[in-house]
N, C-alpha and C positions, 0 to 999 in steps of 0.2 A: 572476404579477407579482413582481418582485424587491422586497425590502425596500429602502426608500430611506435608511434610517438604519443606522448600524453597530451591531451587537449588541455590547455592551461586556463581555459575560460573559467572564471570563478564569478558567480553571481551572488552579490551580497544582498541579503534580504532582511528586513526588519520583521520580527515575529512578535505579535501582540501576546503578551503574557499577563498573568494576574498582577495588576498594579505596577507593572514594569515592562520595559522593552528588552528583549534579548536578541542577539544577532545570530543569524543562521547563515552559514556559507554552504552553497551548493557547488561542489567541485566536480565538473564533468571530466572524469579521468579517462574515458574511452568512448569514442563514438563509432559510427558505422561508416566505413569507407564506401563512398557512393551514395551517401545520404541524399535525400531528395532536396534539390535547391528550391527555396521558396522565399518570396519577398512579402513581408508584412509592412505595408506602408502605414506610418503613424496615422491613427484615426483623427480626423479633423474635429475639433471641439468648437461648437457653434455658440460660444459665449465668451465674455470678457473675464468672467470669474475663473478662478483656478479650478482645474479638474481634479477631483480627489483621488483618481486612480488612472494610471497610464495603461489603458486596456491593451493597446497593441504591444507594449513591452511585456505584459503578462503572457499574451498569446505566443510571442516570440520565445520567451523563456520556456513555456510549456513544451512547445514543439522541439526545441533544442534538447531539453532534458530527456525526451523520449529516445534520442539517438537516431531516429529515423529521418530527421529533417536537418537541413543546413540553411538556417535563415540568413539572409543577406543583412550585413550590418547597416545601421541607419546611415552612416556616412557614405556608404557605397550606393545608395538609392539614387538613380539618375533622374527620376521624376517622382512626383508625389500626387498622383491622382486620388480623388476621393470617391468617385463613382465610375462604373464601368465605361460610360460614354467618353471619359477623359483618357482612357488607356490607349497608348500607342504600342500595340503588341510587338511590333518589329523591334522597337527600342529595347524592350525587355528581353527579347530573344538574344540580343547581343551580349547580355549578361549571363546567358545560359540558365535563365530562371525558368523552371518548369511551371510553377504556379504563383499566383499573385493574389494577395488579400488587400482589399481597400474598405474603408468604412468611415463613418462619421457619428458623432454623439451630439444629441440635441437636448437641452433642458426642457422640461415640461412644466406647465403651470402648477401642477400639484406637488412639485418638488422632486419628482422622479426624473428619469432620463430615458431617452429613446436611442437605442444603439442599433445602427444599421450596418451590415457588412455584406460583402460579396466575395466569393472565391472563384477564381478564373483559371482555366487551363491556357497557359500562354501560347503554346504552339498550335492549339486548335482554335484559339481566340473565342472560346466558349465559356459561359458561366456554368459552374458546377453546383454552386449553392448560393443562396441569398436569403437573409433573414432580417427581420426587424424585431428587436427584443426590448421590452420595457423593463427597466431596472431601477431599484432604489439606490440611493447613495451608498448604503452599506453593502448592497449586493453587486456592486460593479465588478468586484474581483471574481465573484462566482460567475457573473455573466461572461467574463473573459474566458474562464475555464470551460463554460458551455460552448463558446465559439470554438475553442481549441478542440473540443470533443467532436464538433461537427466537421471541422477540417480534417481531423484524423480519420473519421469514419469515411468521408468522401474519398480520401486519397489512399488510405491503407485497407479499406474494406472491413475494418474491425472497429467496434465501438470504442471511443476514447475513454480513459479513466482519470482525466484531469479534474473533473468535478466530483471527486470522492474525498475520503478522509483517511488519515492514519491515526491509530492509537499507539501509545508507547509509554514506557516508564522512565522517568528521569530520577537519578539518585544524586543528591547534593549533600556534601559534607558541610556542616555548620559549626562555627565556633572553634575554640581551642581544643575542645574535647572531640572534635570531628564527629559530632552526632549526625547520623544519616537521616535525611528527609527524602521520603519516596513520594513521587508525584505521578499520578496517572493523568496523562494529557491526551487531548485530541486536537488535531490540526488539519488544515487542508492538505491535499496530497503533495503540495510543494513546500509544506512546512509553515506557511503563513497562518495567521489567526489561531494561534495556540490558545487552548483553554484548559485549565487545570480542573478536572472533574472530581478528583479525589486526592488527598494527601495524608501522609501518616509517617510517624517515626518508625513504624514497623514495615516490613517488606510487603510489596505489592507485586504480583506476578500474573502472567498468562492472560492478558486481556483478549476477549473474543467477542466479535460483533454479532449482534442478532441480524437476521437476513434483511430486516427493514431498516437497519442502520439507526434504530432509536435507542437500543440498549447495549450495554457492554457487560458481559460476565467476566469476573476476574477472581483471583485468589488474594486474600488480604489476611495479615497476621494481626489485625486490630486488637484481638483479645489474647494475643500471645501464641496462637497456633493457627495453622492454615484452615481457613473457612472460605466457602464460596458465596459470592455476592452477585446480584444483578443490579445494575444502576441505569436509570434513565439519563441519557446524555444531556438532554435539554433541561429537565427539572432537577437533576442530581438526586432524585429520590432513590434510595437504596433499600434493597431487601436481601437479607441473609437467607440462602436457600439450602446450604449444606453445612452442617456443623457436627458431623459424626466423630466418634472417637477415632484418632489416628489421622491419616491423610485425607484431605478434601482438595483435590488438585485437578489441573488441566481441563477446564471446561471448554466445550466446543458445541456451538449451536447446530441443530439439525437444519437442513435447507428450508423446511417449512416453518421454522421458528417455534415449534411446539415442544421440542425436547432438547435436552442437553446430554451429551456424552461427557463422562467425567471419570476420574480415578479416585477410588475410595479404598481405604484399608481397614474399614470398620470390622471386618471379619478376620483380621489378622494378616492379610497379604494384599498388596496393591493389585486391584483388579479393575477392569473396565465395567462401568455401569451406564445405564441410560435412565435419565430422570424426566418425567413428565413435568413441564414447567408450571402448569396450573395446579396439579394435584400433589406434586412432589413425590409421586409414586415411583419407586425404583424397580428396574429390571436388570439382572446381572447378565453380562455378556461373556466374560472370560472366567475360566476356572482352571488355574494352573499354579504350581508352586513358585513360578518365576514372578518377576515384577512386570506387570502389564500397565502401561501408562501412555499419556499423550495421544488420545484418540483424535482422529480427523475424519469428518464425514465424506463419503462419496457424494457427488452432486445430486444423484438420484434419490438419496436418503435411504438406500437399501444396503448400505455397507459402511464399514469403518476401516481405516488404516491406523495402526497403533504401533508403539514401540514395546518390545519385549526382549528380555535376556534369556528366554527359554531355550535358546540354542547355544548358550554359553557366553554371549555378548550381546549388546544392544543391536537389534535388527528390526526392520519393519515387517509387519504382518497385516494381512487383510482378512476381515471376517465379513461374510454375507449375512444379512439380517432378513428373516422372514416374519410372518405375522405372529409366530409362536416362539420367537427368539432366534438363536443362531441357526443358520441353514448351511449344512455341509461342513466340511473341514476348514479349519483356519489355515490360510495359505501364507507361506513365507515369501516376501517380495524381494528382499535384498540379500545378495550373496557376495557382492564385491566389497572387500574391505572388512575390517573387524568392528567397525562402529558406524551405524546408520540410525538416526533418530530424528525426532521432532518433525513429523511429516506435515506437509501442506499440500492438499490436492488441488490441481488446476480446475478452473470453472467448468471445463469440458470433460473432466474426469479421465483424461488421457495421460496425464503426467503427475508425478509426485515429487515435490521438492523436499529436501532433507538436509540435515547436518551430516556430512560424510567425512570420515577421517582418512587422511592419507599420511602414513607414517605418524608423525607427532603433530600434524596440523589439521585443523578442522575447517572444512570448506563447505560451500553450498553446492550440492549436486542435484541433478534432476534425472529421475528414472522414467523412461517411456514404458508404460505398462504393456503396450502391444509388442514391442520389439525386445523389451527387457534390457535395453541399452542404457547405461549410466553415463551422463555427461557432467563433468565437474566445471562449474561456471566461474568460480572465484579462485584467487591465488593468495589471499591473505590467510593468516594462520589461526585466527580465533573467531570464526564466523558461526552465528547461531540464529535460531528463531526465524526461519524463512516464512514469508507470507505472500501468496500470489495476489497480484492486482486483480480486480474483478473481471477484467477483459482477458486475463491470462498472458499479457504481453511482458510484464515485469515481475520481479520478485524483490520485495524489500526484506532486509535482514539486519541483524545487529553484528557489529564487528568492533575492532579496535584500531585507532589511528593515533600515533604519537602518544601512546599510553593513556588514551581516553576512549571511553565507550561512545560510539557513534552509530548512526544508521547509514546503510548503503543500499543501493538498488542495482539490479543487473537485469538485462533483458533475458528472456528464456533461452535465446540462442547464444548468450554470452557475449554478444557483440557490442553492447552499449552498457556503460557503467557510470555510476555517479556516487558521490559521498554527500551526506547531509550532516554537517558538523555544527552542533549547537554550542553556544558560547559557555553555557553553564551546565555543569554536571555530566555524569555518564548517562548515556541514553541506551536503552535496551528494550527487549520484548515487543518489537513492533507487530502490529496487526493492521492489514489494509482492509478498509471497509468495503462492504458490498456496494453495488449501485443503489443509491437511495431511492426509496419509493417516491414517486411524484404525486 
């Protein structure tokens, strides 16, 4: 059952940006009734110097944002154990806490830190997980996300996606002439540690992560028309890969990272092509008088979902790929509503998220490919660009709030929702990264 009242918790975060600090507000607008009660006791810091990062606060915020957990507020903690031997489980049972996390952080002689934590089942009085993680000063926040992932996996049975990233485009108007500045940014999944990887006074669109999380493909109008680029996120080294006559749009990496699906109109009509990333060799997928665009790969790499108006209006279609090109007939997937576009396929290949129009409003919908049942997840009116988290639990998307472009996220069942509101500019075109290669 959905919560009927808005959760008013707002977490104010400072986001590191290029040469400046911007403020990000994460507004949890809807949680899950019956979320799992959990207590994260503040980790003990075994030094007199100031700790550069409050790890337990990051963990608490991660779990709360997921909508699956109801962390106990610091002021309501009745005891503050640091190791399992200090826990009085009966005391915690009186708070109806299902699980408890304790830990401590120690400085090391080499300037790094040792972070130890334990996760307990309060009612069984048993330890579910316990780790000792070495972390640099800069990496403390990532260590906290890794701990959140471990907790999520142990209690939810699904790998957490807190230690991942999001890419997005921010549009800022500058000066009296209101010149637009487009910035392609990368941040942690919670919006922290923002880095601008590309900026231009010309539009930037459609960021797409490579499977190893090292590169982003995107569309840029740097030379006055749409062209496709691949950029190394760390080194910022950029390579132009498609500059054909007409449209060069909507790049999407194949699951093995060897190919890109894209939209080209070099032959007169927007069609879906596949490009070999190394050789740049093209193979054509669609041949139709209609507009075919916005390809998204199936996780097995043997098919694409794309948008086409071949039926009279934008709808989603699926094509199966064989060794010699298209295999079988192209299948229409969506029939409910007059507009379904911008597909994102879930990591398990069972669901497709999309922009779904209901009357004059654009929402995020999810289609179950087996049952063919459509579920509308959002109730705002201008939602776009859905992107699945790599564990399939959440969908990030762009929308509007108080006449400003923002990012929002919703759980796949629609029960948990949050808004990410940046202080500066309109934010759009989000893409959730894959699990990074270790």
